[in-house]
Structure formats: structure tokens, C-alpha cells
C-alpha positions as CSV (number, residue, x, y, z in Angstrom):
1,M,170.2,-11.8,137.5
2,T,168.1,-14.0,134.9
3,L,166.8,-11.0,133.3
4,L,170.4,-10.8,132.0
5,F,169.7,-13.8,129.4
6,T,166.2,-12.6,129.2
7,S,166.4,-9.3,127.7
8,Y,169.7,-10.0,125.6
9,L,167.9,-13.0,123.9
10,L,164.4,-12.1,123.6
11,V,165.7,-8.5,121.6
12,T,167.8,-10.8,119.8
13,A,164.8,-13.3,118.5
14,V,162.6,-10.1,117.5
15,A,165.5,-8.3,115.8
16,M,166.0,-11.1,113.9
17,L,163.0,-10.5,111.9
18,G,164.7,-7.4,110.7
19,T,168.0,-8.7,109.5
20,G,167.2,-9.6,105.9
21,W,165.8,-6.4,105.7
22,V,169.1,-4.6,106.6
23,S,171.5,-6.7,104.9
24,S,169.8,-6.8,101.7
25,R,169.8,-3.0,101.4
26,I,173.3,-2.5,102.9
27,G,175.3,-5.6,102.3
28,A,176.3,-8.3,104.3
29,K,179.7,-7.4,105.1
30,R,178.0,-4.0,106.6
31,T,175.7,-5.5,108.6
32,L,178.6,-8.0,110.6
33,V,180.3,-4.7,110.8
34,A,176.9,-2.7,112.5
35,G,176.4,-5.7,114.9
36,L,179.9,-6.1,115.9
37,A,179.6,-2.0,116.5
38,L,176.8,-2.4,118.6
39,I,178.4,-5.3,120.8
40,V,181.5,-3.5,121.3
41,V,179.6,-0.3,122.6
42,F,176.7,-1.8,125.0
43,A,179.4,-4.4,126.3
44,G,181.1,-1.9,127.4
45,L,178.4,0.4,128.3
46,A,177.5,-2.9,130.7
47,G,180.8,-2.6,132.5
48,L,180.3,0.6,133.5
49,S,176.8,0.3,134.7
50,G,175.9,1.0,138.1
51,S,173.4,-1.5,138.5
52,I,172.1,-4.6,137.8
53,D,169.2,-2.7,136.0
54,G,171.3,-1.1,133.8
55,I,173.1,-4.1,132.2
56,V,169.7,-5.4,131.7
57,G,168.8,-2.3,129.9
58,F,172.6,-2.8,127.9
59,R,172.2,-6.2,127.2
60,A,169.4,-5.7,125.4
61,G,171.1,-3.3,122.8
62,W,174.0,-6.0,122.9
63,G,171.1,-8.5,121.9
64,L,170.5,-6.2,118.5
65,G,173.9,-6.2,117.7
66,N,173.7,-10.0,118.5
67,A,171.1,-10.4,115.8
68,L,172.8,-8.9,112.8
69,F,176.0,-10.8,113.4
70,I,174.2,-14.2,114.2
71,A,171.7,-14.1,111.1
72,T,174.4,-13.3,108.8
73,S,177.4,-14.8,109.6
74,L,176.5,-18.0,108.7
75,A,175.5,-17.2,105.3
76,V,178.6,-15.8,104.9
77,I,180.6,-18.5,106.1
78,V,178.9,-21.0,103.8
79,A,179.4,-18.3,100.9
80,S,183.3,-17.6,101.6
81,A,184.4,-21.5,102.5
82,S,185.8,-23.3,100.0
83,G,184.9,-27.1,101.2
84,G,181.3,-27.3,100.6
85,F,177.9,-26.7,102.6
86,A,179.0,-29.6,105.0
87,G,182.6,-28.9,105.7
88,A,181.6,-24.9,105.9
89,I,179.1,-25.7,108.8
90,V,181.1,-27.6,110.8
91,L,183.8,-24.7,110.6
92,Y,181.5,-22.5,111.9
93,E,180.0,-24.9,114.8
94,A,184.2,-25.6,115.2
95,A,184.6,-21.9,115.8
96,L,181.2,-21.6,117.9
97,G,182.5,-24.7,119.8
98,L,186.2,-23.2,120.8
99,G,184.0,-19.6,121.8
100,I,181.6,-21.4,124.0
101,A,185.0,-23.3,125.4
102,A,187.3,-20.6,125.7
103,G,184.4,-17.8,126.4
104,P,183.6,-19.0,130.5
105,L,187.3,-19.6,131.3
106,L,187.9,-16.3,130.5
107,G,184.8,-14.8,132.0
108,G,185.9,-17.1,135.2
109,L,189.5,-15.1,135.4
110,L,188.1,-11.9,134.5
111,G,185.2,-12.1,137.1
112,D,187.6,-13.0,139.5
113,I,189.0,-10.0,139.6
114,S,185.9,-8.1,138.5
115,W,182.5,-8.4,137.9
116,R,183.0,-5.6,135.2
117,G,185.9,-7.4,134.2
118,P,183.6,-9.8,131.7
119,F,181.5,-7.0,130.3
120,F,184.9,-5.6,129.1
121,G,186.8,-8.4,127.9
122,V,183.4,-9.0,125.3
123,S,184.0,-5.4,124.5
124,A,188.0,-5.7,123.4
125,L,187.3,-9.3,121.9
126,M,184.2,-8.1,119.6
127,A,186.7,-4.9,118.8
128,I,189.5,-7.4,117.9
129,A,186.8,-9.1,115.5
130,L,185.6,-5.9,114.5
131,V,188.8,-5.1,113.0
132,A,189.2,-8.7,111.7
133,T,186.1,-8.4,109.6
134,V,186.8,-4.6,108.4
135,V,190.2,-5.6,106.8
136,L,189.8,-9.6,106.6
137,L,186.3,-9.7,104.8
138,D,185.8,-9.1,100.8
139,P,183.5,-6.6,100.2
140,T,179.9,-8.3,99.8
141,P,177.4,-6.0,97.7
142,A,173.6,-6.0,98.7
143,P,171.5,-8.2,96.4
144,A,169.8,-7.0,93.8
145,R,166.4,-7.6,94.8
146,P,166.1,-6.1,98.5
147,T,164.3,-8.8,101.2
148,P,161.0,-7.6,102.4
149,L,160.6,-6.7,106.0
150,G,157.7,-9.9,106.6
151,A,159.8,-12.5,104.6
152,P,161.4,-14.6,107.6
153,L,157.8,-14.9,109.2
154,E,156.5,-15.4,105.4
155,A,158.9,-18.1,105.4
156,L,157.7,-20.1,108.8
157,R,154.7,-21.0,106.2
158,H,156.8,-23.6,104.8
159,R,156.5,-27.1,106.8
160,G,160.0,-27.7,107.0
161,L,161.7,-24.7,108.5
162,L,158.0,-24.3,110.9
163,T,159.5,-27.8,112.0
164,M,162.9,-27.2,112.9
165,S,162.1,-23.8,114.3
166,T,159.7,-25.4,116.7
167,T,162.2,-28.0,117.4
168,A,165.1,-25.8,118.2
169,L,162.6,-23.6,120.8
170,L,161.8,-26.4,122.9
171,Y,165.4,-27.3,122.6
172,N,166.3,-23.9,123.8
173,W,163.9,-24.1,126.2
174,G,166.1,-27.1,128.3
175,F,169.2,-25.3,127.3
176,F,168.6,-22.1,128.4
177,T,167.4,-23.2,131.4
178,M,170.7,-25.0,132.5
179,L,173.1,-22.2,131.1
180,G,170.9,-19.7,132.6
181,Y,169.8,-21.2,135.8
182,A,172.1,-24.1,136.8
183,P,175.2,-21.9,138.2
184,F,173.0,-20.8,141.2
185,P,172.2,-24.0,143.3
186,M,176.0,-24.6,142.3
187,E,177.0,-22.0,144.5
188,L,180.6,-22.0,143.4
189,S,183.2,-19.0,142.7
190,E,183.4,-17.2,139.5
191,L,186.5,-19.2,138.7
192,Q,185.4,-22.5,139.7
193,L,182.2,-21.6,137.5
194,G,184.3,-20.7,134.4
195,F,186.0,-23.8,134.9
196,V,183.3,-26.0,135.0
197,F,181.9,-24.6,131.6
198,F,184.9,-24.6,130.2
199,G,185.0,-28.5,130.7
200,W,181.4,-28.2,129.0
201,G,182.4,-26.0,126.0
202,L,185.0,-28.4,125.0
203,L,182.5,-31.3,125.0
204,V,180.7,-28.9,123.1
205,A,183.4,-28.4,120.3
206,F,184.3,-31.8,120.1
207,F,181.2,-33.7,119.8
208,S,180.4,-30.4,117.3
209,V,183.0,-30.9,115.0
210,V,184.1,-34.5,115.5
211,A,181.2,-37.0,116.4
212,A,178.8,-35.4,114.9
213,P,179.2,-35.5,111.1
214,R,180.1,-39.1,111.9
215,L,176.8,-40.1,113.6
216,Q,175.3,-38.3,110.7
217,T,176.9,-40.7,108.5
218,R,175.9,-43.9,110.2
219,F,172.6,-43.3,111.1
220,G,171.2,-40.2,109.5
221,T,170.1,-37.0,110.8
222,A,166.9,-37.7,112.1
223,R,167.8,-40.6,114.4
224,S,171.1,-38.6,115.6
225,L,169.5,-35.3,116.5
226,S,166.5,-37.6,118.1
227,A,168.9,-39.7,120.0
228,A,170.8,-36.2,121.4
229,L,167.5,-34.5,122.5
230,A,166.0,-37.6,124.0
231,L,169.8,-38.0,126.0
232,F,169.6,-34.6,126.9
233,A,166.1,-34.4,128.2
234,L,167.2,-37.4,130.5
235,D,170.5,-35.4,131.5
236,L,168.0,-32.2,132.5
237,L,165.7,-34.7,134.6
238,V,169.3,-36.1,135.9
239,I,169.9,-32.2,137.0
240,G,166.4,-31.5,138.2
241,V,166.0,-34.5,140.7
242,F,169.7,-34.5,142.3
243,V,170.0,-30.1,142.4
244,D,170.9,-30.3,146.1
245,T,174.0,-32.4,145.2
246,R,176.4,-30.3,144.0
247,W,178.8,-33.0,142.6
248,V,176.2,-34.8,140.7
249,L,174.8,-31.3,139.2
250,V,178.2,-30.1,137.6
251,T,178.7,-34.0,136.5
252,A,175.4,-33.5,134.6
253,V,176.1,-30.0,132.9
254,V,179.5,-30.9,131.9
255,V,178.1,-34.2,130.1
256,A,175.2,-32.2,128.5
257,G,178.1,-30.7,126.1
258,V,178.2,-34.4,124.5
259,F,174.1,-33.7,123.6
260,I,174.6,-30.1,122.5
261,G,177.5,-30.5,120.4
262,V,175.5,-33.2,118.2
263,N,172.5,-31.0,118.3
264,N,174.1,-27.6,117.0
265,T,176.1,-28.9,114.4
266,L,172.9,-31.6,113.1
267,A,170.4,-28.9,113.4
268,T,171.9,-25.9,111.3
269,Q,173.2,-27.9,108.8
270,A,169.5,-29.2,108.5
271,V,167.6,-26.0,108.7
272,M,169.5,-24.7,106.2
273,L,168.9,-27.6,103.7
274,V,165.3,-27.6,104.3
275,S,164.7,-24.1,104.1
276,P,163.2,-23.5,100.5
277,V,164.3,-19.4,100.8
278,E,167.7,-17.7,100.9
279,R,169.8,-18.6,103.8
280,P,169.9,-15.1,105.4
281,V,165.8,-15.4,105.5
282,A,166.1,-18.8,106.8
283,S,168.6,-18.3,109.1
284,A,166.5,-15.1,110.7
285,A,163.3,-17.2,110.7
286,Y,165.0,-19.9,112.7
287,G,166.7,-17.5,115.0
288,F,163.6,-15.8,116.0
289,V,161.9,-18.7,116.9
290,R,164.3,-20.4,118.5
291,F,165.4,-17.6,121.0
292,L,162.1,-17.0,122.0
293,G,161.9,-20.2,123.4
294,G,166.2,-19.4,124.8
295,G,164.8,-15.7,126.1
296,L,161.8,-16.9,128.0
297,A,163.3,-19.8,129.8
298,P,166.0,-18.4,132.2
299,F,163.6,-15.8,133.8
300,V,160.8,-18.5,134.0
301,A,163.2,-20.9,135.9
302,G,164.0,-18.2,138.1
303,E,159.9,-17.8,138.9
304,L,159.1,-21.8,139.2
305,A,162.2,-22.0,141.5
306,E,161.5,-19.1,143.8
307,H,157.7,-20.1,144.0
308,W,157.9,-23.6,144.5
309,N,162.0,-25.1,144.6
310,Q,164.7,-25.5,142.4
311,H,163.9,-28.9,140.9
312,L,160.6,-27.8,139.3
313,P,163.0,-25.1,136.0
314,F,165.0,-28.8,135.0
315,V,161.8,-30.8,135.1
316,V,160.2,-28.8,133.2
317,G,163.1,-28.1,131.0
318,A,163.5,-31.9,130.3
319,G,159.4,-31.9,129.6
320,A,160.1,-29.2,127.2
321,V,163.2,-31.1,125.1
322,L,160.8,-34.8,125.4
323,A,158.3,-32.4,123.4
324,A,160.9,-31.2,121.0
325,V,161.6,-34.9,119.9
326,A,158.2,-35.6,119.3
327,V,158.1,-32.3,116.6
328,L,161.4,-33.5,115.5
329,A,159.6,-37.0,114.4
330,T,157.1,-35.5,112.3
331,G,159.7,-34.2,110.2
332,R,161.9,-37.7,109.5
333,S,161.0,-37.4,105.4
334,M,162.3,-33.8,105.0
335,L,165.8,-35.0,106.9
336,A,166.0,-37.9,104.9
337,A,165.7,-35.5,102.0
338,A,168.2,-33.3,103.3
339,D,170.6,-36.5,104.2
340,A,170.2,-37.5,100.6
341,E,171.6,-34.0,98.9
342,L,174.2,-34.0,101.1
343,R,175.4,-37.8,99.4
344,G,174.7,-36.1,96.0
345,E,171.3,-38.0,96.0
346,P,168.8,-35.1,94.6
347,D,165.8,-36.7,93.0
348,V,164.8,-37.8,96.9
349,A,163.9,-34.2,97.3
350,G,160.9,-34.2,94.5
351,E,159.5,-37.8,96.6
352,V,158.5,-35.6,99.7
353,A,157.6,-32.3,98.2
354,D,154.8,-32.7,100.6
355,E,156.8,-32.2,103.8
356,F,157.9,-28.3,102.5
357,G,154.5,-27.3,101.4
358,G,155.5,-26.6,98.0
359,A,155.8,-28.3,94.5
360,P,158.3,-31.0,93.8
361,D,160.4,-29.1,91.1
362,A,160.6,-26.2,93.7
363,V,161.6,-28.3,96.4
364,D,164.1,-29.9,94.6
365,S,165.9,-26.8,93.0
366,G,166.0,-25.1,96.2
367,L,167.6,-28.0,98.0
368,R,169.9,-28.3,95.1
369,A,171.0,-24.8,95.6
370,R,171.5,-25.2,99.2
371,A,173.8,-28.6,99.1
């Protein structure tokens, strides 16, 4: 069962490396359409499958479509939105949060009817998204200069992007340990599980859209992100200690939505600002690294629980998120420069050029373009 996450996310991670190469040759809109079409097909095939092994294989194909969509959608939203960079990120996280909240509840309702229901539901919803993208999104011609296949890996040589990507990998290890393994010790019905993650998703949505921008304004990105990660690590530790007490486990999973919501918005915004490369390339590089953690975590969690006990996966996840706090601490001045850009103080960027491994002028111009 954990391989349903692992096959999907690992394929997503590796495929991220080729998304910029594809979108720079056929255009962002066609890349989005191709990604959505793959999800429609493979989600439908998963619903028609007769075995878990078959679903695992179709989830891998689904992951390929997911990579094409995720790496391209953020760049398209930022380019299309009229409310500025920060507003576009909040819009993106608002849509993501609403989907995260509604998805588990709809999945629980459909799963209560048949285990095939959620897969067919995804296929139908993505078909609607496909039609909407074809009809409503303006054509996006391919760039004049195609992106090299190795551009995402080359981009990771920049310290800012590498720092945020490594932080995200460790955070995602804890996040997908909770998401991929916590439902097993809960021992709830499909519908009950849907309601638990519906409550979790509502908190993710609210704190992504409302709380994260306010915390950033008051305390800055570095302090807000560090606090959210530290509290999430503590929450995972509570899950690990009390995994046999259902009400504590359920409560801790729902509360995790607070910290995940704050992290999602601020981390997404920060990685776009600190990356001195084009947004699609930065998104692909960031996605490649972070989904490696997300893909491995559920499988490792299952192995740890099977060979030792159910407490250990969450304790390991808490340790990974604490390590993310330590990695993030090495880039505080980098994040201060990003905050300065959002406040309209671009000159600060040149003072921390070493954080990016580039010349001050290059860093400043790159940050200006992204702000």
C-alpha cells in the first residue's frame, strides 16, 4: 500500500528534471494539457485495475503527468495573475488548500461506495481541469531559447535553491510519513478517514492563505518557517509517542495542518525568490529534490513499522523535520534578502550575493525579475 505513494512520487521527482526541457519546446499550455491528460488516463486505469500491483504501476504513470503539471502550473499562475508575485503565490496555495481539504472528503465518500470510486473521481475531476485549461488559458508560445535537459541539476549549484530544496526534502520526509502511514494505525473507515483529513485540509487552507502572509510580515520568512517546522517536528513526535491512542493520533494529524499550511506558502514563495534562474527551471529542480523525500518516506515508514514498531516511523520523521530547521538556519540572510525584495528594498540583495554563489549584480537582477 505504501508503494502507492512511493511509485507516484519517485516518478514525479525524476520526471521533474525533464519538464523544463518539454515546456520550453512545446509551450507551457501544451505541457499542462499533456500532464492533465496523462493523469486522466492513468487514474482511470488505476480504477479499472484488478490488483494493488497494477495500481502501483498506474500510479507511476500518474506521477509523470503530475510532474508535467506541477512544475509548469506555478510558473503559469505567477505569470497570469494580476495581483503581483506574492498575491499569485497566495492564490496558488489557496487553490491547493481547498483541493487538499475537499479531496479526502470526496475520496472518503466515493471510497465508501467502492475502492475504485476515488480513482474514477480523480479521472473525472482532471478531465474537467483539462477542458478548463484548453478553453480558458491563453496560448503560451515556447520560449525563444529552449531549456537544456540538465538545467534543473545545474540550477542546484546555486546555494539558495539548494538550501531550500534540501529543507523541503527533509520536511517532506516528515509530511509524507504522516500522510502515507498515519491512516493505518487510525483503523478508521474510509468515510471517517475522509473527515479526519478534511479537517486537516481546512487548517492547511486557512493557514496557507490567511496566517502565513501575516506571520511573514510580522516575523519574516526565516523565523516563521523555522517555527512552523519546529512545531511540526514536535507534532510528529507526539504522533510517534501516542500512536496507539486513537484520539491523540487523530487530533495531532488535524493540528499538523496549521504548520503545513504556513510552511507550504512561505517555502513556495521563498524558493521562487531566491532562485537566480527561470521559474520553470527553479520549480523543476525544487520539485525533484523535495519529492525524493516524499517518495521514499512512506515505504521506509512501512518497513520501520513492520520490522520494529509503529512508533519509530514518526520519530524518524520528527528527526528529519528538525534537521530541516538546521539546514534552513544556514540561509537566513538569503531569506532576509527575499523579504527585502517583497518590501521593495532590492539593494539588500547585493549584500548577500555569496549566499547564491553569484555576483551581486547577477543576484540583484535575478531577484528583481522574480519580485
